[in-house]
PyMOL Python script that loads the backbone (N, CA, C, O; Angstrom):
from pymol import cmd

cmd.read_pdbstr("""\
ATOM      1  N   MET A   1    -106.562 -21.521 -15.943  1.00  0.00           N
ATOM      2  CA  MET A   1    -106.603 -21.318 -17.116  1.00  0.00           C
ATOM      3  C   MET A   1    -106.860 -20.413 -17.911  1.00  0.00           C
ATOM      4  O   MET A   1    -108.075 -20.329 -18.092  1.00  0.00           O
ATOM      5  N   THR A   2    -106.038 -19.393 -18.705  1.00  0.00           N
ATOM      6  CA  THR A   2    -106.379 -18.289 -19.198  1.00  0.00           C
ATOM      7  C   THR A   2    -106.328 -18.012 -20.414  1.00  0.00           C
ATOM      8  O   THR A   2    -105.257 -17.527 -20.779  1.00  0.00           O
ATOM      9  N   VAL A   3    -107.582 -18.227 -21.642  1.00  0.00           N
ATOM     10  CA  VAL A   3    -107.660 -17.800 -22.735  1.00  0.00           C
ATOM     11  C   VAL A   3    -107.815 -16.733 -23.426  1.00  0.00           C
ATOM     12  O   VAL A   3    -108.756 -15.956 -23.265  1.00  0.00           O
ATOM     13  N   SER A   4    -106.903 -16.595 -24.262  1.00  0.00           N
ATOM     14  CA  SER A   4    -107.716 -14.710 -25.093  1.00  0.00           C
ATOM     15  C   SER A   4    -107.805 -14.808 -26.207  1.00  0.00           C
ATOM     16  O   SER A   4    -106.859 -15.394 -26.734  1.00  0.00           O
ATOM     17  N   LEU A   5    -108.553 -14.483 -26.826  1.00  0.00           N
ATOM     18  CA  LEU A   5    -109.356 -14.668 -27.768  1.00  0.00           C
ATOM     19  C   LEU A   5    -109.581 -12.790 -28.029  1.00  0.00           C
ATOM     20  O   LEU A   5    -110.086 -11.963 -27.269  1.00  0.00           O
ATOM     21  N   PRO A   6    -109.049 -12.638 -29.234  1.00  0.00           N
ATOM     22  CA  PRO A   6    -109.926 -11.154 -29.988  1.00  0.00           C
ATOM     23  C   PRO A   6    -110.884 -10.992 -29.954  1.00  0.00           C
ATOM     24  O   PRO A   6    -111.430 -11.807 -30.698  1.00  0.00           O
ATOM     25  N   LEU A   7    -111.754 -10.199 -29.379  1.00  0.00           N
ATOM     26  CA  LEU A   7    -113.296  -9.524 -28.930  1.00  0.00           C
ATOM     27  C   LEU A   7    -113.767  -9.776 -30.449  1.00  0.00           C
ATOM     28  O   LEU A   7    -114.855 -10.334 -30.589  1.00  0.00           O
ATOM     29  N   VAL A   8    -112.823  -9.303 -31.943  1.00  0.00           N
ATOM     30  CA  VAL A   8    -113.934  -9.754 -32.925  1.00  0.00           C
ATOM     31  C   VAL A   8    -113.830 -10.966 -33.094  1.00  0.00           C
ATOM     32  O   VAL A   8    -114.844 -11.303 -33.704  1.00  0.00           O
ATOM     33  N   LEU A   9    -113.140 -11.910 -32.896  1.00  0.00           N
ATOM     34  CA  LEU A   9    -113.481 -13.208 -33.348  1.00  0.00           C
ATOM     35  C   LEU A   9    -114.442 -13.794 -32.469  1.00  0.00           C
ATOM     36  O   LEU A   9    -115.183 -14.652 -32.949  1.00  0.00           O
ATOM     37  N   VAL A  10    -114.593 -13.395 -30.930  1.00  0.00           N
ATOM     38  CA  VAL A  10    -115.673 -13.958 -30.177  1.00  0.00           C
ATOM     39  C   VAL A  10    -117.182 -13.599 -31.018  1.00  0.00           C
ATOM     40  O   VAL A  10    -118.050 -14.376 -31.415  1.00  0.00           O
ATOM     41  N   LEU A  11    -117.084 -11.957 -31.112  1.00  0.00           N
ATOM     42  CA  LEU A  11    -118.349 -11.305 -31.319  1.00  0.00           C
ATOM     43  C   LEU A  11    -118.774 -12.190 -32.923  1.00  0.00           C
ATOM     44  O   LEU A  11    -119.904 -12.668 -33.013  1.00  0.00           O
ATOM     45  N   GLY A  12    -117.901 -12.320 -33.965  1.00  0.00           N
ATOM     46  CA  GLY A  12    -117.906 -12.803 -34.937  1.00  0.00           C
ATOM     47  C   GLY A  12    -118.716 -14.390 -34.704  1.00  0.00           C
ATOM     48  O   GLY A  12    -119.540 -14.743 -35.548  1.00  0.00           O
ATOM     49  N   LEU A  13    -118.478 -15.074 -33.789  1.00  0.00           N
ATOM     50  CA  LEU A  13    -118.859 -16.207 -33.596  1.00  0.00           C
ATOM     51  C   LEU A  13    -120.357 -16.095 -32.769  1.00  0.00           C
ATOM     52  O   LEU A  13    -121.179 -17.009 -32.699  1.00  0.00           O
ATOM     53  N   VAL A  14    -120.447 -15.180 -32.362  1.00  0.00           N
ATOM     54  CA  VAL A  14    -121.708 -15.187 -31.633  1.00  0.00           C
ATOM     55  C   VAL A  14    -122.768 -14.681 -32.794  1.00  0.00           C
ATOM     56  O   VAL A  14    -123.932 -15.071 -32.702  1.00  0.00           O
ATOM     57  N   ALA A  15    -122.391 -13.841 -33.855  1.00  0.00           N
ATOM     58  CA  ALA A  15    -122.862 -13.369 -34.809  1.00  0.00           C
ATOM     59  C   ALA A  15    -123.011 -14.257 -35.855  1.00  0.00           C
ATOM     60  O   ALA A  15    -124.053 -14.057 -36.480  1.00  0.00           O
ATOM     61  N   TRP A  16    -122.217 -15.326 -36.337  1.00  0.00           N
ATOM     62  CA  TRP A  16    -122.558 -16.257 -36.920  1.00  0.00           C
ATOM     63  C   TRP A  16    -123.633 -17.350 -36.379  1.00  0.00           C
ATOM     64  O   TRP A  16    -124.528 -17.804 -37.092  1.00  0.00           O
ATOM     65  N   GLY A  17    -123.413 -17.728 -34.955  1.00  0.00           N
ATOM     66  CA  GLY A  17    -124.057 -18.491 -34.498  1.00  0.00           C
ATOM     67  C   GLY A  17    -125.717 -18.303 -34.137  1.00  0.00           C
ATOM     68  O   GLY A  17    -126.571 -19.190 -34.118  1.00  0.00           O
ATOM     69  N   SER A  18    -125.865 -17.002 -33.888  1.00  0.00           N
ATOM     70  CA  SER A  18    -127.276 -16.070 -34.255  1.00  0.00           C
ATOM     71  C   SER A  18    -127.704 -16.368 -35.492  1.00  0.00           C
ATOM     72  O   SER A  18    -128.635 -17.138 -35.731  1.00  0.00           O
ATOM     73  N   ILE A  19    -127.197 -15.912 -36.121  1.00  0.00           N
ATOM     74  CA  ILE A  19    -127.920 -16.530 -37.823  1.00  0.00           C
ATOM     75  C   ILE A  19    -127.903 -17.999 -37.869  1.00  0.00           C
ATOM     76  O   ILE A  19    -128.936 -18.519 -38.289  1.00  0.00           O
ATOM     77  N   ARG A  20    -127.348 -18.444 -37.670  1.00  0.00           N
ATOM     78  CA  ARG A  20    -127.370 -20.043 -37.955  1.00  0.00           C
ATOM     79  C   ARG A  20    -128.342 -20.756 -37.442  1.00  0.00           C
ATOM     80  O   ARG A  20    -129.091 -21.496 -38.080  1.00  0.00           O
ATOM     81  N   PHE A  21    -128.361 -20.539 -36.168  1.00  0.00           N
ATOM     82  CA  PHE A  21    -129.183 -21.321 -35.421  1.00  0.00           C
ATOM     83  C   PHE A  21    -130.061 -20.484 -34.923  1.00  0.00           C
ATOM     84  O   PHE A  21    -130.968 -21.151 -34.425  1.00  0.00           O
ATOM     85  N   LEU A  22    -130.287 -19.143 -34.782  1.00  0.00           N
ATOM     86  CA  LEU A  22    -131.795 -18.361 -34.074  1.00  0.00           C
ATOM     87  C   LEU A  22    -132.020 -17.777 -34.851  1.00  0.00           C
ATOM     88  O   LEU A  22    -132.520 -16.708 -34.503  1.00  0.00           O
ATOM     89  N   GLY A  23    -131.876 -17.949 -36.180  1.00  0.00           N
ATOM     90  CA  GLY A  23    -132.772 -17.426 -37.060  1.00  0.00           C
ATOM     91  C   GLY A  23    -132.340 -15.769 -37.199  1.00  0.00           C
ATOM     92  O   GLY A  23    -133.029 -15.077 -37.949  1.00  0.00           O
ATOM     93  N   VAL A  24    -131.658 -15.400 -36.765  1.00  0.00           N
ATOM     94  CA  VAL A  24    -131.520 -13.675 -36.430  1.00  0.00           C
ATOM     95  C   VAL A  24    -131.299 -13.315 -38.200  1.00  0.00           C
ATOM     96  O   VAL A  24    -130.893 -14.092 -39.064  1.00  0.00           O
ATOM     97  N   ARG A  25    -131.699 -11.952 -38.343  1.00  0.00           N
ATOM     98  CA  ARG A  25    -131.493 -11.989 -39.804  1.00  0.00           C
ATOM     99  C   ARG A  25    -130.207 -11.354 -40.053  1.00  0.00           C
ATOM    100  O   ARG A  25    -130.136 -10.393 -39.287  1.00  0.00           O
ATOM    101  N   PRO A  26    -129.184 -11.440 -40.750  1.00  0.00           N
ATOM    102  CA  PRO A  26    -127.806 -10.571 -41.246  1.00  0.00           C
ATOM    103  C   PRO A  26    -128.150  -9.243 -40.746  1.00  0.00           C
ATOM    104  O   PRO A  26    -127.663  -8.769 -39.720  1.00  0.00           O
ATOM    105  N   TRP A  27    -129.354  -8.406 -41.804  1.00  0.00           N
ATOM    106  CA  TRP A  27    -129.212  -7.112 -41.059  1.00  0.00           C
ATOM    107  C   TRP A  27    -129.141  -6.158 -40.376  1.00  0.00           C
ATOM    108  O   TRP A  27    -128.637  -5.035 -40.382  1.00  0.00           O
ATOM    109  N   LEU A  28    -130.108  -7.178 -39.390  1.00  0.00           N
ATOM    110  CA  LEU A  28    -130.393  -7.285 -37.736  1.00  0.00           C
ATOM    111  C   LEU A  28    -128.892  -7.086 -37.323  1.00  0.00           C
ATOM    112  O   LEU A  28    -128.513  -5.983 -36.928  1.00  0.00           O
ATOM    113  N   VAL A  29    -128.050  -8.145 -37.414  1.00  0.00           N
ATOM    114  CA  VAL A  29    -126.582  -7.869 -36.980  1.00  0.00           C
ATOM    115  C   VAL A  29    -125.879  -7.170 -37.204  1.00  0.00           C
ATOM    116  O   VAL A  29    -124.987  -6.928 -36.391  1.00  0.00           O
ATOM    117  N   VAL A  30    -125.953  -6.521 -38.410  1.00  0.00           N
ATOM    118  CA  VAL A  30    -125.359  -5.402 -39.035  1.00  0.00           C
ATOM    119  C   VAL A  30    -125.816  -3.920 -38.158  1.00  0.00           C
ATOM    120  O   VAL A  30    -124.998  -3.108 -37.726  1.00  0.00           O
ATOM    121  N   VAL A  31    -127.202  -3.820 -38.038  1.00  0.00           N
ATOM    122  CA  VAL A  31    -127.546  -2.689 -37.246  1.00  0.00           C
ATOM    123  C   VAL A  31    -127.038  -2.804 -36.054  1.00  0.00           C
ATOM    124  O   VAL A  31    -126.231  -1.935 -35.725  1.00  0.00           O
ATOM    125  N   ILE A  32    -127.253  -3.528 -35.407  1.00  0.00           N
ATOM    126  CA  ILE A  32    -126.485  -3.453 -33.832  1.00  0.00           C
ATOM    127  C   ILE A  32    -125.143  -3.491 -34.313  1.00  0.00           C
ATOM    128  O   ILE A  32    -124.959  -2.287 -34.495  1.00  0.00           O
ATOM    129  N   ALA A  33    -123.942  -4.125 -34.687  1.00  0.00           N
ATOM    130  CA  ALA A  33    -122.501  -3.710 -34.638  1.00  0.00           C
ATOM    131  C   ALA A  33    -122.701  -1.959 -35.152  1.00  0.00           C
ATOM    132  O   ALA A  33    -121.999  -1.114 -34.595  1.00  0.00           O
ATOM    133  N   LEU A  34    -123.489  -1.630 -36.005  1.00  0.00           N
ATOM    134  CA  LEU A  34    -123.342  -0.238 -36.052  1.00  0.00           C
ATOM    135  C   LEU A  34    -123.763   0.460 -35.003  1.00  0.00           C
ATOM    136  O   LEU A  34    -122.996   1.290 -34.517  1.00  0.00           O
ATOM    137  N   PHE A  35    -124.764   0.307 -34.577  1.00  0.00           N
ATOM    138  CA  PHE A  35    -125.260   0.970 -33.189  1.00  0.00           C
ATOM    139  C   PHE A  35    -123.910   0.460 -31.881  1.00  0.00           C
ATOM    140  O   PHE A  35    -123.527   1.342 -31.112  1.00  0.00           O
ATOM    141  N   GLY A  36    -123.671  -0.107 -31.833  1.00  0.00           N
ATOM    142  CA  GLY A  36    -122.249  -0.244 -31.197  1.00  0.00           C
ATOM    143  C   GLY A  36    -121.555   0.334 -31.112  1.00  0.00           C
ATOM    144  O   GLY A  36    -121.107   0.710 -30.028  1.00  0.00           O
ATOM    145  N   PHE A  37    -120.986   0.801 -32.634  1.00  0.00           N
ATOM    146  CA  PHE A  37    -119.704   1.818 -32.967  1.00  0.00           C
ATOM    147  C   PHE A  37    -120.529   3.408 -32.524  1.00  0.00           C
ATOM    148  O   PHE A  37    -119.865   4.206 -31.864  1.00  0.00           O
ATOM    149  N   TYR A  38    -121.679   3.703 -32.845  1.00  0.00           N
ATOM    150  CA  TYR A  38    -122.302   4.915 -32.401  1.00  0.00           C
ATOM    151  C   TYR A  38    -122.113   5.282 -31.093  1.00  0.00           C
ATOM    152  O   TYR A  38    -121.512   6.317 -30.805  1.00  0.00           O
ATOM    153  N   LEU A  39    -122.676   4.356 -30.079  1.00  0.00           N
ATOM    154  CA  LEU A  39    -122.943   4.223 -28.953  1.00  0.00           C
ATOM    155  C   LEU A  39    -121.509   4.710 -28.664  1.00  0.00           C
ATOM    156  O   LEU A  39    -121.385   5.839 -28.189  1.00  0.00           O
ATOM    157  N   ALA A  40    -120.006   3.685 -28.998  1.00  0.00           N
ATOM    158  CA  ALA A  40    -119.072   3.654 -28.144  1.00  0.00           C
ATOM    159  C   ALA A  40    -118.642   5.504 -28.784  1.00  0.00           C
ATOM    160  O   ALA A  40    -117.646   5.723 -28.095  1.00  0.00           O
ATOM    161  N   ASP A  41    -118.800   6.458 -29.420  1.00  0.00           N
ATOM    162  CA  ASP A  41    -118.893   7.721 -29.866  1.00  0.00           C
ATOM    163  C   ASP A  41    -119.404   8.680 -28.907  1.00  0.00           C
ATOM    164  O   ASP A  41    -119.107   9.873 -28.835  1.00  0.00           O
ATOM    165  N   THR A  42    -120.390   7.874 -28.010  1.00  0.00           N
ATOM    166  CA  THR A  42    -121.454   9.158 -27.062  1.00  0.00           C
ATOM    167  C   THR A  42    -120.642   9.146 -25.909  1.00  0.00           C
ATOM    168  O   THR A  42    -119.567   8.564 -25.762  1.00  0.00           O
ATOM    169  N   SER A  43    -121.407  10.008 -24.921  1.00  0.00           N
ATOM    170  CA  SER A  43    -120.840  10.050 -23.970  1.00  0.00           C
ATOM    171  C   SER A  43    -121.285   8.962 -22.541  1.00  0.00           C
ATOM    172  O   SER A  43    -121.246   9.157 -21.326  1.00  0.00           O
ATOM    173  N   LEU A  44    -121.720   7.725 -23.419  1.00  0.00           N
ATOM    174  CA  LEU A  44    -122.655   6.924 -22.505  1.00  0.00           C
ATOM    175  C   LEU A  44    -121.371   5.686 -22.378  1.00  0.00           C
ATOM    176  O   LEU A  44    -121.402   4.726 -21.608  1.00  0.00           O
ATOM    177  N   ALA A  45    -120.079   6.073 -23.529  1.00  0.00           N
ATOM    178  CA  ALA A  45    -119.018   4.710 -23.527  1.00  0.00           C
ATOM    179  C   ALA A  45    -118.226   4.329 -22.448  1.00  0.00           C
ATOM    180  O   ALA A  45    -117.665   3.240 -22.325  1.00  0.00           O
ATOM    181  N   PRO A  46    -118.195   5.422 -21.539  1.00  0.00           N
ATOM    182  CA  PRO A  46    -117.516   5.097 -20.426  1.00  0.00           C
ATOM    183  C   PRO A  46    -118.553   4.114 -19.572  1.00  0.00           C
ATOM    184  O   PRO A  46    -118.325   2.919 -19.385  1.00  0.00           O
ATOM    185  N   VAL A  47    -119.583   4.729 -19.147  1.00  0.00           N
ATOM    186  CA  VAL A  47    -120.525   4.174 -18.555  1.00  0.00           C
ATOM    187  C   VAL A  47    -121.410   2.668 -19.040  1.00  0.00           C
ATOM    188  O   VAL A  47    -122.245   2.004 -18.426  1.00  0.00           O
ATOM    189  N   VAL A  48    -120.911   2.533 -20.159  1.00  0.00           N
ATOM    190  CA  VAL A  48    -120.991   1.193 -20.632  1.00  0.00           C
ATOM    191  C   VAL A  48    -120.046   0.450 -20.285  1.00  0.00           C
ATOM    192  O   VAL A  48    -120.254  -0.709 -19.925  1.00  0.00           O
ATOM    193  N   ASP A  49    -118.262   1.241 -20.354  1.00  0.00           N
ATOM    194  CA  ASP A  49    -116.946   0.477 -20.696  1.00  0.00           C
ATOM    195  C   ASP A  49    -116.777  -0.261 -18.740  1.00  0.00           C
ATOM    196  O   ASP A  49    -116.261  -1.294 -18.312  1.00  0.00           O
ATOM    197  N   SER A  50    -117.434   0.793 -18.107  1.00  0.00           N
ATOM    198  CA  SER A  50    -117.691   0.474 -16.605  1.00  0.00           C
ATOM    199  C   SER A  50    -118.287  -0.643 -15.461  1.00  0.00           C
ATOM    200  O   SER A  50    -117.950  -1.111 -14.373  1.00  0.00           O
ATOM    201  N   GLY A  51    -119.447  -0.756 -16.484  1.00  0.00           N
ATOM    202  CA  GLY A  51    -120.582  -1.612 -16.183  1.00  0.00           C
ATOM    203  C   GLY A  51    -120.071  -2.837 -16.928  1.00  0.00           C
ATOM    204  O   GLY A  51    -120.017  -3.811 -16.177  1.00  0.00           O
ATOM    205  N   THR A  52    -119.787  -3.019 -17.831  1.00  0.00           N
ATOM    206  CA  THR A  52    -119.236  -4.310 -18.275  1.00  0.00           C
ATOM    207  C   THR A  52    -118.099  -4.699 -17.665  1.00  0.00           C
ATOM    208  O   THR A  52    -118.230  -5.888 -17.374  1.00  0.00           O
ATOM    209  N   ARG A  53    -116.823  -4.201 -17.253  1.00  0.00           N
ATOM    210  CA  ARG A  53    -115.999  -4.355 -16.612  1.00  0.00           C
ATOM    211  C   ARG A  53    -116.381  -5.026 -14.833  1.00  0.00           C
ATOM    212  O   ARG A  53    -116.076  -6.074 -14.263  1.00  0.00           O
ATOM    213  N   SER A  54    -117.269  -3.661 -14.375  1.00  0.00           N
ATOM    214  CA  SER A  54    -118.217  -4.376 -13.352  1.00  0.00           C
ATOM    215  C   SER A  54    -118.657  -5.963 -13.508  1.00  0.00           C
ATOM    216  O   SER A  54    -118.187  -6.837 -12.779  1.00  0.00           O
ATOM    217  N   GLY A  55    -119.384  -6.159 -14.298  1.00  0.00           N
ATOM    218  CA  GLY A  55    -119.951  -7.366 -14.313  1.00  0.00           C
ATOM    219  C   GLY A  55    -118.907  -8.742 -14.690  1.00  0.00           C
ATOM    220  O   GLY A  55    -119.113  -9.895 -14.310  1.00  0.00           O
ATOM    221  N   VAL A  56    -118.115  -8.420 -15.270  1.00  0.00           N
ATOM    222  CA  VAL A  56    -117.314  -9.335 -15.527  1.00  0.00           C
ATOM    223  C   VAL A  56    -116.476  -9.656 -14.451  1.00  0.00           C
ATOM    224  O   VAL A  56    -116.162 -10.830 -14.255  1.00  0.00           O
ATOM    225  N   ASP A  57    -116.048  -8.678 -13.673  1.00  0.00           N
ATOM    226  CA  ASP A  57    -115.535  -9.018 -12.545  1.00  0.00           C
ATOM    227  C   ASP A  57    -116.265 -10.062 -11.731  1.00  0.00           C
ATOM    228  O   ASP A  57    -115.855 -11.200 -11.505  1.00  0.00           O
ATOM    229  N   ILE A  58    -117.504  -9.478 -11.281  1.00  0.00           N
ATOM    230  CA  ILE A  58    -118.659 -10.489 -10.807  1.00  0.00           C
ATOM    231  C   ILE A  58    -118.778 -11.658 -11.389  1.00  0.00           C
ATOM    232  O   ILE A  58    -118.907 -12.666 -10.695  1.00  0.00           O
ATOM    233  N   VAL A  59    -118.756 -11.722 -12.761  1.00  0.00           N
ATOM    234  CA  VAL A  59    -119.015 -13.460 -13.042  1.00  0.00           C
ATOM    235  C   VAL A  59    -117.745 -14.067 -12.604  1.00  0.00           C
ATOM    236  O   VAL A  59    -117.845 -15.121 -11.977  1.00  0.00           O
ATOM    237  N   ASN A  60    -116.165 -13.428 -12.898  1.00  0.00           N
ATOM    238  CA  ASN A  60    -115.344 -14.010 -12.587  1.00  0.00           C
ATOM    239  C   ASN A  60    -114.973 -14.054 -11.137  1.00  0.00           C
ATOM    240  O   ASN A  60    -113.943 -14.644 -10.809  1.00  0.00           O
ATOM    241  N   GLY A  61    -115.722 -13.485 -10.258  1.00  0.00           N
ATOM    242  CA  GLY A  61    -115.507 -13.621  -8.924  1.00  0.00           C
ATOM    243  C   GLY A  61    -114.166 -13.066  -8.408  1.00  0.00           C
ATOM    244  O   GLY A  61    -113.434 -13.689  -7.639  1.00  0.00           O
ATOM    245  N   ASP A  62    -113.871 -11.643  -8.977  1.00  0.00           N
ATOM    246  CA  ASP A  62    -112.758 -10.758  -8.611  1.00  0.00           C
ATOM    247  C   ASP A  62    -113.403 -10.041  -7.537  1.00  0.00           C
ATOM    248  O   ASP A  62    -114.479  -9.469  -7.717  1.00  0.00           O
ATOM    249  N   SER A  63    -112.701 -10.041  -6.247  1.00  0.00           N
ATOM    250  CA  SER A  63    -112.902  -8.936  -5.337  1.00  0.00           C
ATOM    251  C   SER A  63    -111.758  -7.929  -5.527  1.00  0.00           C
ATOM    252  O   SER A  63    -110.590  -8.317  -5.505  1.00  0.00           O
ATOM    253  N   ASP A  64    -112.062  -6.719  -5.701  1.00  0.00           N
ATOM    254  CA  ASP A  64    -110.783  -6.190  -5.025  1.00  0.00           C
ATOM    255  C   ASP A  64    -110.991  -5.214  -3.847  1.00  0.00           C
ATOM    256  O   ASP A  64    -110.019  -4.746  -3.254  1.00  0.00           O
TER     257      ASP A  64
END
""", "prot")
cmd.dss("prot")
cmd.show_as("cartoon", "prot")
cmd.util.cbc("prot")
cmd.orient("prot")
């Protein structure tokens, strides 16, 4: 079974849960989000992207 959720929805739920249940400060969530946007504009973005995709493939058990 495949479920498709927008990444923004998933990240929003994680942020809300972190603030609500873990006591993370809202300003820290904003700083982390802004750092993510900054990182996406650097030369490290392709490395992070390929590493994330490899990690997802490992978790899903996909072997090409």
